[in-house]
C-alpha positions as CSV (number, residue, x, y, z in Angstrom):
1,M,111.6,165.9,12.2
2,N,110.6,162.5,11.0
3,R,107.6,160.6,12.5
4,F,108.2,157.1,14.6
5,V,107.4,154.8,16.9
6,I,109.0,154.3,20.2
7,A,108.2,152.0,22.7
8,D,107.8,152.2,27.0
9,P,109.3,148.8,28.0
10,D,108.2,149.6,31.5
11,K,104.7,148.9,29.9
12,C,105.8,146.2,27.4
13,I,104.7,142.9,28.6
14,G,106.1,140.8,25.4
15,C,102.3,139.7,23.9
16,H,103.8,139.8,20.1
17,T,100.6,141.7,19.3
18,C,102.3,144.3,17.9
19,E,104.2,142.0,15.5
20,V,101.3,139.8,14.4
21,A,99.7,143.7,13.5
22,C,102.2,144.5,12.1
23,V,102.3,141.2,9.5
24,V,98.3,141.2,8.9
25,A,99.0,144.6,7.9
26,H,101.0,144.0,5.0
27,A,99.9,141.0,3.7
28,G,98.3,142.4,0.9
29,N,95.2,139.1,1.4
30,N,94.0,138.1,4.3
31,M,96.9,135.6,6.0
32,F,94.4,133.5,8.1
33,L,92.8,132.2,5.1
34,Q,95.6,131.3,3.3
35,E,98.0,127.8,3.3
36,E,100.5,127.4,6.3
37,S,103.0,126.8,3.9
38,G,102.0,130.1,1.6
39,A,102.1,132.1,4.9
40,D,105.2,134.3,5.8
41,F,105.6,135.9,9.0
42,N,107.9,139.0,8.5
43,P,107.4,141.7,10.7
44,R,108.4,145.1,10.7
45,L,109.3,144.9,14.5
46,T,111.1,142.7,16.5
47,V,110.3,142.2,19.8
48,V,113.2,141.7,22.2
49,E,113.2,140.2,25.4
50,T,115.9,139.8,27.6
51,D,116.5,139.1,31.8
52,E,116.2,142.7,32.0
53,V,114.2,144.2,29.1
54,T,111.3,143.7,26.9
55,A,110.5,145.9,23.8
56,P,109.7,146.0,20.5
57,V,112.9,147.6,18.6
58,Q,112.4,149.3,15.0
59,C,112.9,152.1,13.0
60,R,113.2,155.4,14.1
61,H,113.2,157.2,10.8
62,C,116.7,159.1,11.2
63,E,117.2,161.8,10.5
64,D,120.4,161.4,8.7
65,A,118.9,158.0,8.2
66,P,122.4,156.0,7.7
67,C,120.6,153.6,5.7
68,A,119.8,156.0,2.9
69,N,123.3,157.5,3.0
70,V,124.7,153.8,1.7
71,C,122.3,152.0,-0.5
72,P,124.0,152.5,-3.6
73,N,120.8,153.0,-6.1
74,G,118.5,154.6,-3.6
75,S,115.6,152.5,-2.8
76,I,115.5,154.4,0.2
77,T,114.4,158.1,0.6
78,S,113.2,160.8,2.8
79,K,108.9,161.1,1.9
80,N,106.2,162.4,5.1
81,N,108.7,162.9,7.5
82,S,109.7,159.0,7.2
83,I,112.0,157.0,5.5
84,F,111.1,154.5,3.3
85,I,111.7,151.6,1.3
86,N,111.3,151.0,-2.1
87,Q,111.5,147.3,-2.3
88,D,110.8,147.0,-5.8
89,S,114.2,148.8,-7.1
90,C,116.1,147.4,-3.7
91,I,118.6,144.7,-5.2
92,G,119.1,142.6,-1.6
93,C,122.6,144.1,-0.8
94,K,121.9,144.1,2.5
95,T,124.1,147.2,2.9
96,C,121.2,149.5,5.3
97,M,121.0,146.5,7.2
98,L,124.3,146.7,7.9
99,V,124.6,149.9,9.2
100,C,121.3,150.1,10.7
101,P,122.2,151.3,14.3
102,Y,119.1,149.8,16.0
103,G,118.9,146.2,13.7
104,A,115.5,147.7,12.7
105,I,116.1,146.3,8.8
106,T,115.5,143.0,8.1
107,M,115.6,140.7,4.6
108,V,112.8,139.3,3.3
109,T,111.3,137.3,0.1
110,A,110.0,140.0,-1.8
111,H,105.9,139.3,-2.8
112,K,103.6,141.1,-5.1
113,S,100.0,140.3,-5.4
114,G,100.6,137.5,-2.7
115,Q,103.4,135.7,-4.7
116,K,106.6,135.0,-4.1
117,Q,108.7,137.2,-6.8
118,L,111.9,134.8,-8.3
119,Q,115.3,136.6,-10.1
120,S,115.0,136.8,-13.7
121,G,118.4,135.7,-14.3
122,L,119.6,134.3,-10.6
123,R,119.8,130.5,-10.7
124,S,120.0,128.1,-8.0
125,N,121.2,124.1,-7.3
126,T,119.1,123.0,-4.6
127,S,118.7,119.3,-4.4
128,G,120.7,118.2,-7.8
129,S,118.1,120.5,-10.2
130,W,118.0,124.4,-11.2
131,S,115.5,126.7,-10.3
132,R,115.1,130.5,-9.9
133,K,116.3,132.4,-6.9
134,E,113.6,134.2,-5.1
135,R,114.2,137.5,-4.9
136,I,115.4,138.9,-1.3
137,V,114.6,142.8,-0.1
138,A,115.5,145.0,2.7
139,N,112.2,145.2,5.1
140,K,111.1,147.8,7.8
141,C,108.8,149.6,9.6
142,D,107.2,152.0,7.2
143,L,104.9,153.6,10.0
144,C,101.6,152.1,7.8
145,E,101.5,154.4,5.5
146,D,99.8,152.7,3.1
147,S,96.5,152.0,5.6
148,G,96.0,155.8,6.2
149,K,95.2,155.1,10.0
150,G,98.7,155.5,11.4
151,P,100.8,152.3,12.5
152,E,99.2,149.4,13.6
153,C,101.6,148.6,16.1
154,V,100.4,151.5,18.9
155,R,97.2,150.8,17.5
156,V,96.4,147.4,19.5
157,C,99.1,147.4,21.7
158,P,97.0,146.4,25.1
159,T,99.5,148.1,27.3
160,N,99.8,151.7,25.3
161,A,103.4,151.1,25.3
162,L,103.9,152.2,22.0
163,Q,103.9,155.8,21.0
164,F,103.5,157.5,17.3
165,I,105.6,160.3,17.8
166,V,105.1,163.3,15.2
167,P,107.0,166.2,15.4
168,S,104.7,168.5,16.8
169,Q,105.0,166.4,19.9
170,I,108.1,166.8,19.6
171,E,108.3,170.5,19.7
172,D,105.6,170.4,22.8
173,S,107.5,168.2,24.6
174,I,110.9,170.8,24.4
175,S,108.8,174.3,24.8
176,R,107.5,171.8,28.6
177,K,110.7,171.5,29.4
178,R,112.2,174.5,28.6
179,L,109.8,176.1,30.5
180,A,110.3,173.7,33.7
181,S,113.9,174.4,33.7
182,A,113.6,178.3,33.4
183,Q,110.9,177.8,36.5
184,S,113.3,175.6,38.0
185,L,115.9,178.5,37.9
186,Q,113.2,181.0,39.3
187,Q,112.7,178.8,42.2
188,F,115.8,178.8,43.5
189,G,116.9,182.5,42.9
190,G,118.8,182.6,39.7
191,F,122.4,182.4,39.8
192,S,122.1,185.0,42.4
193,R,122.8,182.3,45.5
194,L,126.4,181.2,43.4
């Protein structure tokens, strides 16, 4: 079973700390020392705020991931009980973004070593001059896999609204629910009263 992060909307206060922590975790360099014009703010989760609910939405690392099933070149794969996008091979077709049932995939400008990547062949005419077009790739939660410390959003949430779920927790939860269900049957005398 895949790992994922889930939010408790009853605890979320909409502070966006999780979004900032996500951007910092994936910046690759100290984003606080960058020029404002050079800093891109592309969190891999999005805090949604309505009159009824406030909660971050992010990839649920689906077991039968629709995004991976439609990727035309295999850039989305399952690894370490999670779903990952290889941005180096992503062609920016947006198909994964369209099929994600959670709206957890966005398209962003590709970066390498802090620099925006440009397409080698495609050019764009902006303001009367031709220039190389930025390379656009799919972007989603990767559970901060490269950090070795787990998801930063979970670590920094001031209200503990985010929880990192791993397969053993799910199995324990199911076992507890089954036990409680069996005990409730015993409490009511099973089916003998029917």
